[in-house]
N, C-alpha and C positions, 0 to 999 in steps of 0.2 A: 445483376445483383440477385442473390438467392433470397427467398422470402421465408422467414420462420413462421411456422404455424404453432402458436402457443397452445399448451394443453388447455382443455376447457376448465373453467373455474368450478370448484365443487358446489358453490352456492352463491347467489347474488345477494349483496347487502341491500337492506331496505333503503338506506340513505347513504350511498357511497360518500366517503370523506373527500374533501378537496385534495388536490395534489400537494405533496410535501414540497418544501422549499427547493428552488432550482436556480440555476445561473441564467440571467437574461443574455441571450446570444445576440450577436451583431446583425443589424438589418441594413447597414449602409457601409460603403467602403471607408477605410481609415488610412491615413498617411503614416509616415515613419514616426513622427513625434506623437501623434495620437495613439499609435500602436504601442510605443514605449510607455506612455502614461498608463494605458490600459493594462499592459503586462505587469508593470510594477505594482499595480493594485490587485489584479486577478488575471492570471495567464489565460484562463478559460474565456475571458471576455473578448478575446480576439477571434473566437470561433464564430463564423457566420451561421445564422439560423438555417440557411439553405443546406448546410452540412448534414442536417438531420433528414434531408429529403433527397439528396443526390449521392451517387456513388463516389464522386471525386470533385473537389473544388480547387482551382489553381489561381495564383495571383503573384504579385511582386510587391514586397515591402523591403527595399534595400536589396534583397536577393529574391530569385524566383523560388516559389514554394508551391507545394501541392498537399492538400488534405485528402486522405484516403479513408473511405468508410466501406468500401466494397469487400465482403469477406474473401472472395477469390483473390483480389489484389493484396489483401493483408497476408494471406497464406504465402503468396509469392514473395513478399518482402521479409516476413519473419521466419519462414522455413525454407522455401525453395532457393532463394537468392540471398541468403543471410550475409555473406561476405560483401555483397554489392551494396548493402544498406547498413553500414555501421552506425553506431550512435553518433549524433551530431556533435561537432566541436563545441557548440554552445553548451550542451549538456555536460560534456567532459570538463570544460573550463569551469563550470559552476561547481562541480563536485570534486575535482582533482585535489584542490588544496586540503580538503577534509579527509578523503579516503584514498588518496594516492592513485596507484595503478592497480587497484584491486580487481576482483572478478567482475564487478559492475561496470568498470570503465575499460578494461583491457579488451583488445581485439585480436583476431587471428590466432596464431599459434600460442601467443602469450595467454589469451583467454582460455584456450582449449586445455592447456596443461593445468591451469588453476582449477578449472571446472572438474577435470578428472580427479584432481587431488582432494577437493573438498566434498564431492558428491557423496562418498560413503558416510560422511558425518551426518548427513540428512536422511539416512535410511529410515524406514518405518520403525524398525526395531529401536534405533537410537531415539527417535522422537517419542515413542511410547515410554522409554526409560526416563525421559525428562518430564513426563506428564505430571508426576507428583509435585514438581516445582510450580507448575501452572495451577494445580488444585489448591496449593497452599496460598498462592497469591490471590486467587479468587476468594478464598475464605477471609483473608485479611481485608480485601476490598469490601466484602459484604459487611464486615464489622465496622469499617469506617463509615460506610453509607448509613448503616443502622444508627450509628452514634450521632448523626446529624439531626435525627428526629424529624420534626415537621418542617425544618428549614430546607429550601431548595439547594441542590448540590450541582456543581458543574461536573457533569459526568465525563466531559472531555478531559479535564485535568485529572480526574480520578482514574480514567482509563490510561492516560499517559503514565501516571505513577505506577499503576498496576502492571502494565506491560513492561515498563522499564525495570521493575523488580524482577520480573520473569527473565528478561534477557540478561540482566546482571548476574542473577544466580545461575542461569544456564551457562553463561560465558566464564565467569570467575567464581565458581562455587566455593573455592578455598579462601576467598577474601583477597589475599595477596596485597593488602594495603591499597587496593585500587580505589581511587577517589571517584566513586560513582556519581556523586552530585556534581563534581567538577567536570567530568566528561559530559554529563547531561547539559550543563550550562553552556559549555563550549559549543556543543552541537547546535543547541537552540539559538545561540547568538549568531552563529555562522549562517544558519538557514534564514533567520529573521532579516539580515541585511545583505550579506554577501551572496546569498542564493538568488537574489533578484537579478533578472537580466538587465544589462545596461545597453545604452545606445551603441556602444562598441560591439556588443554581441549581435545586435540586429543588423548592423552594417557589415558584419563578418570580418572584423579586424582580428589579427592574430593574437594568440594567447599572451605573447610577451608584452603587448601593450597593457600597462597596468589598469586594473579596474579598481577605482578608489574604495568602494565598499569592502572589497576583499582584503585590502591592506589593513583595514581597521581591526579585523578579527584575527590577524595572523598570529599574534602572541598567544592567544588563548588556545589556538589549534596546536601550536608547537608545544605548549605545556602539556596538553592532552596526549599527544603522541609520545612525549618523553615518559609520562607516567605509564602508558600502555606498554612501551618497550620494557620498562623496568619490571612490570608485572609478568610479562612473558618470560623474561630471563629468570626470574625467581621460580616460575613454574618449571622451566627446563631443568633446573637444578634439584627440584623436589621429587620425592618418590610418589608415584601415582597410588591413590587409595580410593576405595569406594567406586560408585557409578561414575564413569568418565563424563566430564562436562564437555562443552563445545571446544574449549581450549585444549583439553586433553586429546580429543578426537583429531583436531587439526595438527597438533604437534606430532601425533603418531601417523598422520596421513602422508602418503607418498604417491607421486604420479605413477600409475601402474605400467606406463609405457617406458618411462625414463628412469624411474626410481628417485627422482628429484624430490627433496623436501623443501618446504617454504622457509625462507630466511625470517629473521625477527621482523624486518620491515614488511615483508610480504604478509606475514601472519598478522601484524598490527593493522595494516591497511584493510585486510579482509575482516578481522574482528570488528573494527570500527564500522565497516559497511554492514555487518550483521547486527551490530548494536543499533545503528540508525534505522535500518530497514526493519529489523526484527521487533522493534517496539512501536515505531511511528505508524507503520501501515496497519498493524493489528489494533492499536489504540484508536485509529480513525475508523476502522471497520466497526469496532464495538460501539464507539460514540454515535455513529450514524445509525447503527442498528437499534440502539436504545432510544434515540430520537424518534425513529420510525415506529417503534413499538408504542411509545407514548402517544404518537400521532394517531395510531390506529388501535384502539383498545380491543377490537375483535381479534386482530392478529396476536396482540399481547396475551390475551386470555387463552387462545389456542396454544401458543408457545409455552405458557406457564403450565397448562394442564399436562402437556407432554413432559416438561422438565420434572414436575412433581411426581408424575407416574413412574418415572425412571429413578429419580433421586430421593424422593421424599424431601427432606430439608437439609440433606448433606451436600457437600461440595461435589461437583462432577469430577470424574476421573478419566483417564485415557481409555479405559475399558467401556465407558458410557458413550463415547463419541458416536459410534455407529448406531446407537439406539436412540438417537436424537435427530431424526431426519428433518423434522419441521424447523427446529432451531437452525440447522444448517441451511434450509431454504430461506429463512429470514436473513441470514448472513449473506447468502448468495445475492439476494435481491438488494441488500444494502450496498454490496460491492457493485452491482449493476448501476444503481442510481448515483452512487458517490464513490467511484473508483479512486483509490488513493493516488495512483499514477494515471491521472486523467488525460494527460497529453504527452505522447512520446514523440521524439524527433530523431530522424535519421538523415544521413547525407548520401545521395546517390553517388556511387563511384564510377559508374559508366552509363552510357545512354541506354534507355529502356523505354518500354511502352506499358502504361498502366491504364486500364479502362479505356483503351483506344487513344490515349493522349501521350504526347511525347514528354519524356523526362530526360533532362540533360545531366551529364556528369557535373557534380557540384550543386545541383538543386537540393533544397531542403524538402524532405518528405515528412509531413506531419501525420501522426496517427492519433486523431482526437478520440480517445476512448470514451470520453464523456458524451460526444455526439453519436458515436457508434452505438452505445448502450441505450440511446434514446431515439434511435433512428425509426422513422415512420414506416419504412418498408420491412423492418426486421422485428419490430415489437408491436403488439397490440396495446393501445393506450400507453405509450412508452413512459410518460411522466408519472404514472400511477404506481403505487406501492402494492405489489401482488406477489408475495413469496411463493404462491402455488405455481407460478410460472416454472419453477425449478423442480416440481414434483417428478417430472420425467425429463432428465437431462438430454435424452436423445432427440427431444422435440426442438432443441436449440442448436442453431448452426454454430459449430465450434469456433468460427472466426467472427461471430457476431457478439461474443462475450469474452473479453480479454482483460480481466482484472489483474492477472499475473503475467500478461504477455503470452507468448506461445513460441513453439519451435525450439531449437537447441538452447536458446537463451531464456526460456521460461524461468520464472523466479524459482530459484533453488530452494527457497524457504517456504513455499506455498503450503505444503502439508503441515509444517510447523505452525504457521500462522493460523490455519484453519482449525487445527486441533486446539490451540490456545483459545481462539475466539469462541469455539463451541463450549469449552469447559467453563469459561468465565461468564458468557451470556446465560447459559443454562443455570448456573449457580445463582446468579443475580435474579433472574426472572422467577425462579422457584420461591424466592424469599420476599420479593418486593413487587408492588404495583407502582409503576412509574407513570406520572402525569406531568404534562407541561407546566412550566411556570409562565403564567400569562404575560404576553408582551416581550418574551425573550427568545424568539425563534433564532436558530443559528443561521448564519449567512455562509453559503458554500464559496470559499475563496481558495484558489490554488496559487501557491508560490512554487514550491517544489512538490508539494502534495496537496490534496484537496481537503482542506481543514474547515471545521465549523467555526468561523470567526464569531466572536462573542460568546463562545462556549455552548454547551448543551446543558441548560439549566432545567433540571427535573426535580420533582418531589417524589420521594420514595416512601411508600406506605407499607409497613410489614404486613405480610399475609400469612394466614394459617395454612397448614397442609390440608389438602382436600381428602376427605375420607372415601 
């Protein structure tokens, strides 16, 4: 295992703060039923503490599994032998009812043509063209936070609303009669219940065996898909005007190799994927970043000084993003401590050797990003909040930090998410000083993503611009 040498800290704090909230990892083996109970409460609670100290941990809970934390082995899985380690059937079974066979779930040739088709929509030029939508949403968020006065605000709910505004406007800028609230409710309902792993998943039973929780939410998902299909068809028949939004870009997209365009169903499944991923992960990153800034006032003051020096009191724009390096470091460190996709699962398709250990065809290979980001051999004081770790990205092993995955299947929306997060965080920090609401610390809980259970309750005090 390679060892990262973090860059030296610019200065030592007189009284370093305690570590921010974290997930207690397992210190004793668990059986199938205990694992099921733990997973339905918090998927990360099945990670053994030793996973933060070893390159690889293996076991059996219904099926053989291996947790891999070694950067070299992770490169092997994610880049060198991509087709030999597709996403696990459990992951696909959890998500397929909501997002069909979109780019997130597809494998092999089906995934490749979809990726080629949608990639141009996420070019840097297109992302910068969409930045004004992000700036407007940041402005509205600041107004809502300011209206709360001295009352604490749940910044998690506020960031969910803000980022859903962004992805809705980016996706359906023309309105199309699209029921945004209905789509949001259907997605949240599905994740809340049907997204939880069942005993059938742990035992490896096939997808055609019904999972009771997923039957409950089926009608809401069907209605959501019907509304999305109607919106797509209306857009097909309309004349394009103004700056193209994501739907325009995808309708115009074609596979450069075959010339194939996406059908309405394929467009819908991918749009719903982008809507889910495009607001959920960014909302989580912002929520955790605001929690961490309230947790560490020194970091918050430094980030605010940078934001005000660049922005004054206006909202950040796409042109400001590259001039806010410390804001970006705060977000990178939030993604390290609380990665939204904190545990990835793959299924080995053929026999292999990882870290000198046998892997058999059919074994589950887990990539516990949460443990990787807090690994004792890869990070100095890994549970501490230190944005300056990312002052020199070259000092960090590429495969020791995987908030967006890596390899050919790296998250296609990573640049979109980071641009949005920098714009919103800088705008809010320039205008408010955030402090914790006593006794209401968030609890890191992962079902499909790593959420702050209980919310991120902070008080927001307006601040004046520094002269």
